[in-house]
N, CA, C and O atoms as CSV, one atom per row, in Angstrom:
chain,resi,resn,atom,element,x,y,z
A,1,UNK,N,N,53.979,10.786,6.198
A,1,UNK,CA,C,53.700,12.097,5.683
A,1,UNK,C,C,55.001,12.849,5.521
A,1,UNK,O,O,55.990,12.565,6.197
A,2,UNK,N,N,54.989,13.817,4.612
A,2,UNK,CA,C,56.181,14.617,4.350
A,2,UNK,C,C,56.008,15.960,5.034
A,2,UNK,O,O,54.962,16.596,4.902
A,3,UNK,N,N,57.027,16.395,5.764
A,3,UNK,CA,C,56.916,17.615,6.552
A,3,UNK,C,C,58.059,18.559,6.202
A,3,UNK,O,O,59.213,18.147,6.086
A,4,UNK,N,N,57.714,19.830,6.036
A,4,UNK,CA,C,58.693,20.900,5.854
A,4,UNK,C,C,58.553,21.815,7.065
A,4,UNK,O,O,57.451,22.250,7.401
A,5,UNK,N,N,59.672,22.102,7.713
A,5,UNK,CA,C,59.670,22.978,8.882
A,5,UNK,C,C,60.598,24.152,8.604
A,5,UNK,O,O,61.754,23.968,8.223
A,6,UNK,N,N,60.083,25.354,8.796
A,6,UNK,CA,C,60.897,26.561,8.694
A,6,UNK,C,C,60.714,27.346,9.983
A,6,UNK,O,O,59.635,27.346,10.575
A,7,UNK,N,N,61.765,28.005,10.407
A,7,UNK,CA,C,61.677,28.698,11.688
A,7,UNK,C,C,62.447,30.001,11.691
A,7,UNK,O,O,63.410,30.187,10.947
A,8,UNK,N,N,61.989,30.900,12.554
A,8,UNK,CA,C,62.646,32.175,12.811
A,8,UNK,C,C,62.633,32.345,14.327
A,8,UNK,O,O,61.614,32.712,14.911
A,9,UNK,N,N,63.764,32.077,14.949
A,9,UNK,CA,C,63.858,32.138,16.408
A,9,UNK,C,C,65.017,33.048,16.793
A,9,UNK,O,O,65.912,33.309,15.989
A,10,UNK,N,N,64.989,33.524,18.029
A,10,UNK,CA,C,66.076,34.367,18.514
A,10,UNK,C,C,67.391,33.608,18.451
A,10,UNK,O,O,67.431,32.391,18.635
A,11,UNK,N,N,68.454,34.332,18.190
A,11,UNK,CA,C,69.777,33.743,17.974
A,11,UNK,C,C,70.187,32.772,19.074
A,11,UNK,O,O,70.813,31.751,18.787
A,12,UNK,N,N,69.849,33.065,20.322
A,12,UNK,CA,C,70.286,32.200,21.419
A,12,UNK,C,C,69.616,30.825,21.395
A,12,UNK,O,O,70.074,29.904,22.072
A,13,UNK,N,N,68.529,30.675,20.619
A,13,UNK,CA,C,67.835,29.385,20.533
A,13,UNK,C,C,68.029,28.677,19.185
A,13,UNK,O,O,67.587,27.541,19.018
A,14,UNK,N,N,68.670,29.324,18.247
A,14,UNK,CA,C,68.842,28.730,16.914
A,14,UNK,C,C,69.535,27.377,16.996
A,14,UNK,O,O,69.079,26.412,16.382
A,15,UNK,N,N,70.613,27.293,17.735
A,15,UNK,CA,C,71.361,26.038,17.845
A,15,UNK,C,C,70.535,24.912,18.445
A,15,UNK,O,O,70.607,23.773,17.984
A,16,UNK,N,N,69.754,25.222,19.469
A,16,UNK,CA,C,68.917,24.202,20.102
A,16,UNK,C,C,67.850,23.695,19.151
A,16,UNK,O,O,67.610,22.491,19.061
A,17,UNK,N,N,67.207,24.620,18.436
A,17,UNK,CA,C,66.164,24.215,17.489
A,17,UNK,C,C,66.775,23.367,16.375
A,17,UNK,O,O,66.236,22.317,16.025
A,18,UNK,N,N,67.893,23.820,15.821
A,18,UNK,CA,C,68.558,23.092,14.737
A,18,UNK,C,C,68.977,21.692,15.195
A,18,UNK,O,O,68.722,20.708,14.501
A,19,UNK,N,N,69.606,21.605,16.337
A,19,UNK,CA,C,70.057,20.309,16.859
A,19,UNK,C,C,68.872,19.372,17.103
A,19,UNK,O,O,68.948,18.181,16.801
A,20,UNK,N,N,67.794,19.904,17.642
A,20,UNK,CA,C,66.612,19.088,17.898
A,20,UNK,C,C,66.013,18.565,16.593
A,20,UNK,O,O,65.713,17.376,16.482
A,21,UNK,N,N,65.836,19.450,15.601
A,21,UNK,CA,C,65.213,19.036,14.339
A,21,UNK,C,C,66.067,18.034,13.572
A,21,UNK,O,O,65.527,17.188,12.860
A,22,UNK,N,N,67.390,18.113,13.702
A,22,UNK,CA,C,68.276,17.161,13.017
A,22,UNK,C,C,68.043,15.726,13.473
A,22,UNK,O,O,68.394,14.792,12.752
A,23,UNK,N,N,67.466,15.532,14.639
A,23,UNK,CA,C,67.178,14.178,15.112
A,23,UNK,C,C,66.040,13.534,14.331
A,23,UNK,O,O,65.912,12.310,14.324
A,24,UNK,N,N,65.221,14.335,13.681
A,24,UNK,CA,C,64.037,13.829,12.999
A,24,UNK,C,C,64.010,14.086,11.487
A,24,UNK,O,O,63.453,13.294,10.727
A,25,UNK,N,N,64.615,15.198,11.062
A,25,UNK,CA,C,64.460,15.649,9.678
A,25,UNK,C,C,65.808,15.959,9.041
A,25,UNK,O,O,66.836,15.976,9.719
A,26,UNK,N,N,65.796,16.201,7.752
A,26,UNK,CA,C,66.996,16.550,6.989
A,26,UNK,C,C,67.104,18.061,6.873
A,26,UNK,O,O,66.142,18.739,6.511
A,27,UNK,N,N,68.293,18.584,7.187
A,27,UNK,CA,C,68.550,20.001,7.030
A,27,UNK,C,C,68.705,20.296,5.544
A,27,UNK,O,O,69.474,19.619,4.862
A,28,UNK,N,N,67.985,21.299,5.025
A,28,UNK,CA,C,68.072,21.609,3.606
A,28,UNK,C,C,68.475,23.051,3.327
A,28,UNK,O,O,68.890,23.372,2.214
A,29,UNK,N,N,68.360,23.910,4.310
A,29,UNK,CA,C,68.643,25.325,4.117
A,29,UNK,C,C,68.714,25.969,5.495
A,29,UNK,O,O,68.208,25.404,6.465
A,30,UNK,N,N,69.328,27.133,5.595
A,30,UNK,CA,C,69.322,27.823,6.884
A,30,UNK,C,C,67.883,27.922,7.377
A,30,UNK,O,O,67.010,28.425,6.669
A,31,UNK,N,N,67.646,27.453,8.561
A,31,UNK,CA,C,66.328,27.496,9.206
A,31,UNK,C,C,65.250,26.716,8.463
A,31,UNK,O,O,64.073,27.064,8.548
A,32,UNK,N,N,65.628,25.675,7.742
A,32,UNK,CA,C,64.639,24.863,7.022
A,32,UNK,C,C,65.033,23.386,7.057
A,32,UNK,O,O,66.183,23.024,6.809
A,33,UNK,N,N,64.056,22.556,7.369
A,33,UNK,CA,C,64.224,21.108,7.424
A,33,UNK,C,C,63.069,20.456,6.693
A,33,UNK,O,O,61.998,21.046,6.550
A,34,UNK,N,N,63.293,19.225,6.227
A,34,UNK,CA,C,62.211,18.480,5.587
A,34,UNK,C,C,62.475,16.990,5.733
A,34,UNK,O,O,63.605,16.565,5.973
A,35,UNK,N,N,61.407,16.198,5.583
A,35,UNK,CA,C,61.559,14.759,5.626
A,35,UNK,C,C,60.270,14.041,5.970
A,35,UNK,O,O,59.242,14.658,6.247
A,36,UNK,N,N,60.356,12.722,5.944
A,36,UNK,CA,C,59.209,11.858,6.250
A,36,UNK,C,C,59.082,11.673,7.760
A,36,UNK,O,O,60.072,11.408,8.442
A,37,UNK,N,N,57.866,11.812,8.278
A,37,UNK,CA,C,57.576,11.572,9.683
A,37,UNK,C,C,56.269,10.803,9.804
A,37,UNK,O,O,55.385,10.916,8.955
A,38,UNK,N,N,56.163,10.030,10.858
A,38,UNK,CA,C,54.871,9.431,11.189
A,38,UNK,C,C,54.066,10.481,11.955
A,38,UNK,O,O,54.604,11.514,12.352
A,39,UNK,N,N,52.807,10.216,12.153
A,39,UNK,CA,C,51.967,11.131,12.934
A,39,UNK,C,C,52.514,11.286,14.352
A,39,UNK,O,O,52.540,12.389,14.898
A,40,UNK,N,N,52.947,10.180,14.939
A,40,UNK,CA,C,53.519,10.217,16.280
A,40,UNK,C,C,54.799,11.038,16.349
A,40,UNK,O,O,55.002,11.813,17.284
A,41,UNK,N,N,55.663,10.861,15.349
A,41,UNK,CA,C,56.900,11.636,15.310
A,41,UNK,C,C,56.617,13.127,15.148
A,41,UNK,O,O,57.277,13.962,15.767
A,42,UNK,N,N,55.636,13.454,14.316
A,42,UNK,CA,C,55.274,14.855,14.137
A,42,UNK,C,C,54.836,15.462,15.469
A,42,UNK,O,O,55.228,16.581,15.798
A,43,UNK,N,N,54.043,14.747,16.220
A,43,UNK,CA,C,53.599,15.243,17.527
A,43,UNK,C,C,54.782,15.400,18.480
A,43,UNK,O,O,54.819,16.346,19.267
A,44,UNK,N,N,55.757,14.474,18.417
A,44,UNK,CA,C,56.968,14.587,19.241
A,44,UNK,C,C,57.753,15.841,18.876
A,44,UNK,O,O,58.228,16.563,19.752
A,45,UNK,N,N,57.885,16.092,17.584
A,45,UNK,CA,C,58.629,17.257,17.116
A,45,UNK,C,C,57.936,18.540,17.570
A,45,UNK,O,O,58.587,19.453,18.079
A,46,UNK,N,N,56.628,18.609,17.388
A,46,UNK,CA,C,55.892,19.809,17.798
A,46,UNK,C,C,56.034,20.034,19.306
A,46,UNK,O,O,56.263,21.162,19.743
A,47,UNK,N,N,55.902,18.980,20.094
A,47,UNK,CA,C,56.042,19.103,21.548
A,47,UNK,C,C,57.453,19.549,21.930
A,47,UNK,O,O,57.625,20.396,22.807
A,48,UNK,N,N,58.462,18.977,21.268
A,48,UNK,CA,C,59.844,19.359,21.554
A,48,UNK,C,C,60.121,20.805,21.209
A,48,UNK,O,O,60.804,21.507,21.954
A,49,UNK,N,N,59.594,21.253,20.083
A,49,UNK,CA,C,59.776,22.647,19.671
A,49,UNK,C,C,59.088,23.585,20.658
A,49,UNK,O,O,59.624,24.639,20.998
A,50,UNK,N,N,57.910,23.201,21.110
A,50,UNK,CA,C,57.202,24.036,22.103
A,50,UNK,C,C,58.036,24.233,23.366
A,50,UNK,O,O,57.980,25.289,23.995
A,51,UNK,N,N,58.810,23.211,23.733
A,51,UNK,CA,C,59.653,23.305,24.924
A,51,UNK,C,C,60.870,24.208,24.725
A,51,UNK,O,O,61.430,24.715,25.697
A,52,UNK,N,N,61.277,24.408,23.485
A,52,UNK,CA,C,62.492,25.171,23.192
A,52,UNK,C,C,62.200,26.643,22.915
A,52,UNK,O,O,62.897,27.517,23.430
A,53,UNK,N,N,61.193,26.923,22.121
A,53,UNK,CA,C,60.980,28.289,21.631
A,53,UNK,C,C,60.232,29.172,22.626
A,53,UNK,O,O,59.577,28.689,23.551
A,54,UNK,N,N,60.348,30.456,22.411
A,54,UNK,CA,C,59.570,31.451,23.129
A,54,UNK,C,C,58.407,31.816,22.216
A,54,UNK,O,O,58.615,32.438,21.174
A,55,UNK,N,N,57.208,31.447,22.581
A,55,UNK,CA,C,56.044,31.631,21.714
A,55,UNK,C,C,55.680,33.099,21.516
A,55,UNK,O,O,54.879,33.413,20.636
A,56,UNK,N,N,56.239,33.991,22.299
A,56,UNK,CA,C,55.959,35.421,22.139
A,56,UNK,C,C,56.871,36.079,21.108
A,56,UNK,O,O,56.525,37.118,20.547
A,57,UNK,N,N,58.043,35.476,20.856
A,57,UNK,CA,C,58.989,36.123,19.942
A,57,UNK,C,C,59.457,35.235,18.796
A,57,UNK,O,O,59.966,35.751,17.802
A,58,UNK,N,N,59.304,33.924,18.901
A,58,UNK,CA,C,59.772,32.996,17.872
A,58,UNK,C,C,58.599,32.482,17.049
A,58,UNK,O,O,57.447,32.541,17.479
A,59,UNK,N,N,58.912,31.975,15.857
A,59,UNK,CA,C,57.867,31.318,15.061
A,59,UNK,C,C,58.453,30.112,14.333
A,59,UNK,O,O,59.575,30.139,13.828
A,60,UNK,N,N,57.643,29.053,14.301
A,60,UNK,CA,C,58.018,27.822,13.616
A,60,UNK,C,C,56.814,27.387,12.799
A,60,UNK,O,O,55.712,27.246,13.329
A,61,UNK,N,N,57.027,27.175,11.509
A,61,UNK,CA,C,55.955,26.768,10.600
A,61,UNK,C,C,56.156,25.306,10.210
A,61,UNK,O,O,57.257,24.892,9.847
A,62,UNK,N,N,55.080,24.537,10.291
A,62,UNK,CA,C,55.083,23.137,9.885
A,62,UNK,C,C,54.159,23.001,8.674
A,62,UNK,O,O,52.958,23.252,8.769
A,63,UNK,N,N,54.723,22.608,7.554
A,63,UNK,CA,C,53.930,22.330,6.355
A,63,UNK,C,C,53.843,20.815,6.235
A,63,UNK,O,O,54.854,20.140,6.040
A,64,UNK,N,N,52.643,20.292,6.353
A,64,UNK,CA,C,52.438,18.845,6.366
A,64,UNK,C,C,51.777,18.440,5.059
A,64,UNK,O,O,50.690,18.913,4.725
A,65,UNK,N,N,52.449,17.556,4.321
A,65,UNK,CA,C,51.970,17.072,3.035
A,65,UNK,C,C,51.687,15.582,3.207
A,65,UNK,O,O,52.598,14.814,3.516
A,66,UNK,N,N,50.453,15.170,3.016
A,66,UNK,CA,C,50.081,13.773,3.289
A,66,UNK,C,C,50.970,12.733,2.600
A,66,UNK,O,O,51.242,11.679,3.175
A,67,UNK,N,N,51.421,13.016,1.383
A,67,UNK,CA,C,52.221,12.052,0.635
A,67,UNK,C,C,53.288,12.815,-0.136
A,67,UNK,O,O,52.982,13.794,-0.816
A,68,UNK,N,N,54.541,12.374,-0.036
A,68,UNK,CA,C,55.645,13.091,-0.677
A,68,UNK,C,C,55.456,13.234,-2.185
A,68,UNK,O,O,55.964,14.183,-2.782
A,69,UNK,N,N,54.743,12.319,-2.795
A,69,UNK,CA,C,54.581,12.411,-4.253
A,69,UNK,C,C,53.815,13.671,-4.656
A,69,UNK,O,O,53.850,14.074,-5.819
A,70,UNK,N,N,53.126,14.291,-3.699
A,70,UNK,CA,C,52.409,15.542,-3.979
A,70,UNK,C,C,53.281,16.766,-3.728
A,70,UNK,O,O,52.835,17.898,-3.912
A,71,UNK,N,N,54.509,16.542,-3.312
A,71,UNK,CA,C,55.433,17.635,-3.012
A,71,UNK,C,C,56.482,17.733,-4.114
A,71,UNK,O,O,57.202,16.772,-4.385
A,72,UNK,N,N,56.560,18.866,-4.727
A,72,UNK,CA,C,57.576,19.083,-5.760
A,72,UNK,C,C,58.458,20.235,-5.301
A,72,UNK,O,O,57.964,21.328,-5.023
A,73,UNK,N,N,59.747,19.994,-5.224
A,73,UNK,CA,C,60.686,21.024,-4.778
A,73,UNK,C,C,61.497,21.497,-5.972
A,73,UNK,O,O,62.011,20.697,-6.754
A,74,UNK,N,N,61.600,22.803,-6.094
A,74,UNK,CA,C,62.431,23.395,-7.136
A,74,UNK,C,C,63.427,24.321,-6.460
A,74,UNK,O,O,63.048,25.160,-5.642
A,75,UNK,N,N,64.680,24.171,-6.796
A,75,UNK,CA,C,65.737,24.958,-6.180
A,75,UNK,C,C,66.337,25.885,-7.229
A,75,UNK,O,O,66.674,25.458,-8.333
A,76,UNK,N,N,66.463,27.142,-6.874
A,76,UNK,CA,C,67.160,28.111,-7.710
A,76,UNK,C,C,68.457,28.431,-6.981
A,76,UNK,O,O,68.425,28.900,-5.843
A,77,UNK,N,N,69.570,28.191,-7.603
A,77,UNK,CA,C,70.858,28.401,-6.950
A,77,UNK,C,C,71.403,27.098,-6.404
A,77,UNK,O,O,71.057,26.019,-6.886
A,78,UNK,N,N,72.252,27.200,-5.403
A,78,UNK,CA,C,72.949,26.052,-4.837
A,78,UNK,C,C,72.031,25.277,-3.907
A,78,UNK,O,O,71.403,25.852,-3.019
A,79,UNK,N,N,71.958,23.977,-4.114
A,79,UNK,CA,C,71.223,23.110,-3.200
A,79,UNK,C,C,72.189,22.730,-2.094
A,79,UNK,O,O,73.182,22.044,-2.333
A,80,UNK,N,N,71.891,23.180,-0.876
A,80,UNK,CA,C,72.838,23.052,0.231
A,80,UNK,C,C,72.949,21.649,0.788
A,80,UNK,O,O,74.032,21.245,1.209
A,81,UNK,N,N,71.871,20.900,0.803
A,81,UNK,CA,C,71.923,19.555,1.361
A,81,UNK,C,C,70.983,18.668,0.549
A,81,UNK,O,O,69.766,18.732,0.722
A,82,UNK,N,N,71.525,17.863,-0.309
A,82,UNK,CA,C,70.716,17.012,-1.166
A,82,UNK,C,C,70.177,15.857,-0.353
A,82,UNK,O,O,70.945,15.082,0.218
A,83,UNK,N,N,68.839,15.734,-0.296
A,83,UNK,CA,C,68.215,14.707,0.529
A,83,UNK,C,C,67.823,13.479,-0.279
A,83,UNK,O,O,67.404,12.475,0.296
A,84,UNK,N,N,67.949,13.538,-1.599
A,84,UNK,CA,C,67.531,12.407,-2.429
A,84,UNK,C,C,68.671,11.432,-2.713
A,84,UNK,O,O,68.469,10.433,-3.404
A,85,UNK,N,N,69.850,11.706,-2.195
A,85,UNK,CA,C,71.008,10.851,-2.491
A,85,UNK,C,C,70.841,9.492,-1.821
A,85,UNK,O,O,70.409,9.397,-0.672
A,86,UNK,N,N,71.184,8.466,-2.547
A,86,UNK,CA,C,71.135,7.108,-2.007
A,86,UNK,C,C,72.564,6.646,-1.803
A,86,UNK,O,O,73.390,6.722,-2.713
A,87,UNK,N,N,72.848,6.170,-0.610
A,87,UNK,CA,C,74.214,5.698,-0.308
A,87,UNK,C,C,74.315,4.210,-0.509
A,87,UNK,O,O,75.382,3.631,-0.305
């Protein structure tokens, strides 16, 4: 499944959230990540985020798309991190 994660957390936790999400997903924009995950990986990510954030003041949104072919991304301006590049 394809997952997009966006977050708004207090400054003191931004680095922890970003570092944690980089282990699973591609950074595409400030406070935004995306990429392919299995169901198990998604549950790991959600559990890890729950351990980091303060649920009273922070928010993290998970957009889960069953198949990437149903996801179309359009960028206006500079694309900060191209995830479609093949090395």
